[in-house]
N, C-alpha and C positions, 0 to 999 in steps of 0.2 A: 263208783265212777263209771264202770262199764255201762250201767243203766243210762247215764247221761249220754254216753257216746252212741247208744242205740237209738236215741231220739233224732239223730242227724244223719243225713246222707253224706257220702264221701265227697260230693261236690261242695256241700256246705262246710264240711270240715276243712277241705282244701282252701276255701275262701277265707275261713278264719285264719288258717296258717299263713296264707299269702298276705292278708291284711296286717299281720304282726311282723312277719319276717321281711316283707318287701315295702309295705306302705307305712310301717311304724305306727300303726293306729293303736290307741289305748284299748285296754280291756273293755272299758265302758262303751267306746265308740263301736267296737266290734260287736258287742252284745246288742246294742241298739240298732245299728245299721245292717248287720248281716244276719244275726240270730233273731232279730225283731222281738227282743225281750226288753222290757223296761230296765234301766240301769240308773238307779238314783245316784246323786252326787256322792253320798256317803255309802260306801259298801257296794256300789254298782260294779258290774263287770265280773262278778264271781263265776258265772257260768262260763264265760269266755276264758277266764283264767284257768279254770279247771280243765277245759278242753286242751289248752296249750300245755299245761303241766302234764296231762296224760301223755303227750307226745314228747316230753322231756324238754320243752321250750320254756325258758325263764327270761327274766329281764335282760340278761346279757345277750340274748339272741335278737332282741328287738331291732329291726331294720338291718339285720346282718347281711341280707342278700343285696343290699346297696353297697356293701363294703367288700363282699366276697361273692364269687360266682356260685351258682347252684352246684356245679361240678366239684368245686373246691370244698364246699361244705359237705357234700355227700361223701367225698373221699375220706374225710376226717370224722364223719358221723358214726355213731353206734346206737344200737338199741332202738327205742321208740322214736328218737329224733331222726334216725335214718328212715324209719317208716313214714314219718311226716313228710320228709323231703321226697320220698318215692310217691306218696299220695299227691303231693303238690305237682310233681312233674307229670304224672299219669292223668290226673283229673283235669288240670287246667291247661295242659300243654304249655307249661312254663318254659320260656326261652331264656 
């Protein structure tokens, strides 16, 4: 998994996180639009899903920053999810 993460800049990783947590985009759309990798209808989005899972982000978090503030999420976050929120805030100047 670390090898996959090494292929992407912090900016790109933050864009993936934002697309899922804020924009509620699917794994397939994130993979196609942000990572610029083909994502077939069947089985597509695997790379995007792996990136999100690396940061402790699963389906329950999809669109969470539309229902909760970044500050509130950060206050309750632990581990790799907390790191994802820090990356989002630092890299994208998330408000």
